C-alpha positions in Angstrom: -145.7 -136.7 -21.0 -145.5 -139.1 -18.0 -142.7 -137.8 -15.7 -140.2 -138.8 -15.6 -139.4 -140.3 -18.8 -136.9 -142.2 -20.1 -135.0 -140.0 -22.3 -132.8 -140.7 -25.6 -129.5 -141.1 -24.9 -127.4 -137.7 -24.3 -124.6 -136.9 -26.7 -121.2 -137.3 -25.2 -120.4 -133.7 -25.7 -122.4 -130.7 -25.0 -122.5 -127.8 -27.0 -120.0 -125.9 -27.5 -117.8 -128.7 -25.5 -117.8 -130.2 -21.9 -119.6 -128.5 -19.6 -116.8 -129.0 -16.5 -116.7 -125.7 -14.7 -118.9 -122.4 -14.4 -117.6 -118.8 -15.4 -115.0 -118.4 -13.1 -115.2 -114.6 -13.2 -118.7 -114.6 -11.7 -119.2 -114.9 -7.7 -122.3 -116.2 -7.7 -120.7 -119.4 -9.7 -117.1 -119.1 -8.1 -116.5 -122.9 -6.5 -114.0 -121.7 -4.0 -116.4 -120.2 -1.4 -119.6 -122.5 -1.6 -120.5 -125.5 0.2 -121.8 -128.5 -2.2 -124.9 -130.5 -1.5 -123.2 -133.0 0.3 -122.7 -130.5 3.1 -126.5 -129.6 3.6 -128.9 -131.6 6.3 -130.1 -134.7 4.9 -133.6 -133.3 4.9 -132.7 -130.2 3.4 -130.4 -132.1 0.2 -133.6 -134.1 -0.5 -135.6 -131.2 -0.6 -133.6 -129.4 -3.0 -132.9 -132.6 -5.4 -136.3 -134.1 -5.5 -137.7 -131.2 -7.7 -141.4 -133.1 -7.2 -143.7 -130.1 -7.3 -142.1 -129.6 -10.5 -143.0 -132.8 -11.8 -146.1 -132.8 -10.5 -147.3 -129.7 -12.5 -145.6 -131.2 -15.3 -147.8 -134.4 -15.2 -151.1 -132.6 -14.7 -150.0 -130.0 -17.6 -149.3 -133.1 -19.7 -152.4 -134.6 -19.0 -154.3 -132.2 -20.3 -152.8 -133.0 -23.3 -149.9 -130.6 -23.7 -146.6 -131.1 -25.0 -143.9 -130.5 -22.4 -140.3 -131.0 -22.4 -137.8 -130.1 -19.5 -134.1 -130.4 -19.0 -131.6 -129.2 -15.9 -128.1 -129.6 -15.8 -126.1 -128.9 -13.2 -122.6 -126.5 -14.1 -120.4 -127.3 -11.4 -119.4 -130.8 -12.9 -122.6 -131.0 -16.3 -124.2 -133.4 -14.4 -127.8 -134.4 -15.3 -130.2 -133.2 -12.7 -133.5 -133.4 -14.3 -134.6 -134.3 -17.7 -137.9 -135.3 -19.5 -138.9 -135.4 -23.0 -135.7 -133.3 -23.6 -134.9 -134.7 -27.0 -138.6 -133.6 -28.3 -138.5 -130.9 -30.8 -140.9 -128.6 -30.4 -141.8 -124.9 -31.6 -140.0 -122.2 -28.9 -141.1 -119.0 -30.8 -138.8 -116.0 -29.6 -135.9 -118.4 -27.7 -135.5 -119.3 -31.6 -133.5 -115.9 -31.3 -130.4 -117.3 -29.1 -128.8 -118.6 -31.8 -129.4 -115.3 -34.2 -127.7 -113.4 -31.6 -124.7 -115.8 -31.7 -124.1 -115.3 -35.3 -124.4 -112.1 -34.9 -122.0 -111.6 -32.5 -119.6 -113.8 -34.1 -119.9 -112.0 -36.9 -119.0 -108.7 -35.3 -115.8 -110.8 -34.3 -114.9 -112.1 -37.4 -115.5 -108.5 -39.3 -118.4 -109.8 -41.1 -120.5 -107.3 -40.0 -120.0 -103.6 -38.5 -121.7 -103.6 -35.1 -122.4 -99.7 -35.9 -124.1 -100.4 -39.2 -127.3 -98.2 -39.3 -129.9 -100.0 -40.4 -133.1 -98.4 -41.5 -136.5 -99.6 -40.0 -138.4 -98.7 -43.4 -136.1 -101.3 -45.0 -137.2 -104.5 -42.3 -139.7 -106.7 -42.8 -142.6 -105.8 -40.9 -143.7 -107.3 -37.6 -145.7 -105.7 -35.0 -146.5 -107.8 -32.4 -143.9 -107.3 -30.2 -141.1 -105.4 -29.0 -140.4 -101.2 -28.4 -138.7 -100.2 -31.9 -141.8 -99.7 -33.8 -142.8 -97.0 -31.5 -139.5 -95.1 -30.9 -139.1 -92.0 -33.0 -135.8 -93.1 -34.3 -136.0 -94.5 -38.0 -132.8 -96.2 -37.9 -130.5 -98.0 -35.6 -126.8 -99.8 -35.6 -126.9 -103.6 -35.3 -125.8 -103.6 -31.9 -128.7 -101.8 -30.6 -130.7 -104.0 -32.5 -129.5 -107.3 -30.9 -130.0 -105.6 -27.7 -133.6 -104.8 -28.3 -133.7 -108.2 -29.7 -132.4 -109.9 -26.6 -133.9 -107.4 -23.8 -137.5 -107.2 -25.0 -138.0 -109.5 -27.4 -138.4 -106.7 -30.1 -139.7 -108.6 -33.2 -138.7 -105.8 -35.8 -135.1 -105.8 -34.5 -134.7 -109.7 -34.8 -136.1 -109.6 -38.3 -133.6 -106.7 -39.2 -130.6 -108.7 -37.4 -131.9 -111.6 -39.3 -132.3 -109.9 -42.8 -128.6 -108.8 -42.6 -126.7 -111.6 -41.2 -128.4 -113.9 -43.3 -130.7 -117.0 -42.4 -128.1 -119.4 -44.0 -125.3 -118.2 -42.1 -127.8 -118.5 -39.0 -128.3 -122.2 -40.1 -124.8 -122.9 -40.6 -123.7 -121.7 -37.0 -126.5 -123.8 -35.5 -124.8 -127.0 -37.5 -121.5 -125.6 -36.5 -122.6 -125.8 -32.7 -123.9 -129.4 -32.9 -127.6 -128.6 -32.4 -129.0 -131.4 -33.9 -132.8 -130.6 -33.2 -132.7 -127.0 -33.5 -133.8 -124.9 -36.3 -134.8 -121.1 -36.9 -137.1 -121.3 -39.6 -138.2 -117.8 -40.5 -138.6 -114.3 -39.4 -141.2 -112.8 -37.3 -144.5 -112.3 -39.2 -147.9 -111.3 -38.0 -149.6 -113.6 -40.0 -148.4 -116.7 -41.6 -149.7 -117.7 -44.8 -150.0 -121.5 -46.1 -146.6 -120.9 -47.8 -144.7 -119.3 -45.1 -142.7 -121.7 -42.2 -145.5 -122.7 -39.8 -142.9 -121.4 -36.8 -140.2 -119.2 -35.9 -137.9 -121.7 -34.7 -137.9 -125.4 -33.3 -135.6 -126.6 -30.9 -135.4 -129.1 -27.6 -134.9 -128.5 -23.9 -131.5 -130.1 -24.1 -130.3 -128.1 -26.6 -131.2 -124.8 -25.1 -130.0 -125.7 -21.8 -126.7 -126.7 -23.5 -126.6 -123.6 -25.1 -126.6 -121.5 -21.9 -124.3 -123.8 -20.2 -121.6 -123.0 -22.9 -122.4 -118.9 -22.9 -121.7 -119.0 -18.9 -118.6 -121.5 -19.8 -117.4 -119.6 -22.6 -117.4 -121.9 -25.1 -119.8 -120.9 -27.7 -118.0 -119.8 -30.7 -114.9 -118.1 -28.6 -115.0 -116.4 -25.1 -115.6 -113.1 -26.7 -118.5 -114.1 -28.4 -119.9 -116.2 -25.2 -119.8 -113.0 -23.2 -121.4 -110.9 -25.6 -124.5 -112.7 -26.4 -124.9 -113.6 -22.0 -124.8 -109.7 -21.5 -127.4 -108.7 -24.3 -129.2 -111.9 -22.5 -128.6 -110.7 -19.2 -131.0 -107.7 -20.0 -134.1 -109.7 -21.0 -137.0 -107.7 -19.1 -139.3 -111.2 -19.3 -138.9 -112.5 -15.8 -142.8 -113.8 -15.7 -141.9 -117.7 -15.9 -139.2 -119.3 -14.2 -137.5 -116.1 -13.5 -140.5 -115.0 -11.3 -139.3 -117.2 -8.6 -136.0 -115.3 -8.5 -137.4 -112.1 -7.1 -135.2 -109.9 -9.5 -135.6 -106.6 -11.0 -136.8 -107.2 -14.6 -135.4 -103.8 -15.8 -132.2 -104.6 -13.7 -130.6 -107.5 -12.4 -127.8 -107.8 -14.4 -125.9 -107.2 -10.8 -127.6 -108.6 -8.1 -127.2 -107.7 -4.4 -127.6 -111.1 -3.5 -125.3 -112.8 -5.3 -127.4 -114.2 -8.1 -126.2 -114.6 -11.5 -129.1 -115.0 -13.7 -129.5 -114.6 -17.8 -132.4 -116.1 -19.7 -134.5 -115.9 -22.9 -138.1 -116.7 -23.1 -140.6 -117.7 -26.0 -143.8 -116.6 -26.7 -146.3 -117.4 -29.3 -150.2 -119.1 -29.4 -150.2 -122.0 -27.4 -146.1 -121.8 -27.2 -144.4 -121.0 -23.8 -140.4 -121.9 -23.7 -137.9 -120.4 -21.5 -134.4 -121.4 -21.1 -131.1 -119.8 -19.1 -128.9 -120.2 -16.3 -129.5 -119.5 -12.3 -126.4 -119.5 -10.5 -126.4 -119.1 -6.4 -124.2 -119.6 -3.4 -124.6 -123.3 -3.4 -124.7 -124.2 -7.2 -125.5 -123.2 -10.6 -127.8 -124.7 -13.2 -128.6 -124.4 -17.0 -132.6 -125.1 -17.4 -135.0 -125.0 -20.3 -138.5 -125.8 -20.1 -140.5 -125.9 -23.5 -144.5 -126.4 -23.3 -147.0 -126.5 -26.3 -150.6 -126.5 -25.3 -154.2 -125.5 -26.5 -154.7 -121.8 -25.6 -158.3 -122.1 -25.5 -158.7 -120.1 -22.5 -157.0 -118.1 -20.1 -157.1 -121.2 -17.9 -155.5 -123.2 -20.2 -152.5 -120.5 -20.5 -152.3 -119.7 -16.3 -152.1 -123.8 -16.2 -148.9 -123.5 -18.4 -147.6 -120.5 -16.8 -148.1 -121.8 -13.3 -145.8 -125.0 -14.5 -142.8 -122.7 -15.0 -143.1 -120.9 -11.7 -143.2 -124.0 -9.8 -139.7 -125.1 -11.6 -139.0 -121.7 -10.8 -139.1 -122.2 -7.0 -137.5 -125.6 -7.1 -134.3 -124.0 -8.9 -134.4 -121.2 -6.2 -134.1 -124.2 -3.6 -131.4 -126.0 -5.7 -128.9 -122.5 -6.0 -129.9 -120.9 -3.1 
């Protein structure tokens, strides 16, 4: 893709409103006790802000034929830290569950859906390629537990149940209301996609996804209650194998990290698709980030090259915030 490219002009207001300040109830992002980047030694500040290794890794990935998009925003003032093809609409696989979770949480808050409504697994369109519900003995679960499974384990069956109950049109209307101009939830999860099915679960841009996560921690997505609920579900995500691998967090218990890191993320995986978006906050800074890679998954080497680019970004994000 040639990093760093000249991005399309950004819209004046990010999703859910301006990103002015991080969530103030989080010690990791609280500005009062944090030294700003200008107080760092010159050499350290340059290293933190360069993202040279990330740019090199993404250039190499793009040179191999992959489509790559990246966006990083600093939460303290909403300024752009890094952008490369962040306006490019690409398949994002399970990352498209985030708008679904937002609609479900909003429906809980409005009373349109009952969080304790029981959903029978037998009535849900099947999807066996990911998740834990298919392996559980419990044949039915409440909607709120299904939202937790979809967010924490990427459970395709749970996501299908939420989509069936919330309604695809309602999710699309919510996406439009949020101002996500290049994001679309196209279909449910399927084990096989035929010629009459949508080719992908979801499409989005790195810009849209970074702005959504910024809005979640800034409590500007729909309402403070909805933002907090979705962020809580996503904070349980077990997939810390891509960007998040650099954080050193426990994949199964990281919502209250003893070293002061705030971390919320969601990943998307499909054949030739890897995507991750999230928020990472440390003592020095907080960022919202998104990285999407579409590549030819011809061999394990092709896949590992894509994974390496995510991990390089994770290392440099840790240097930026910590």
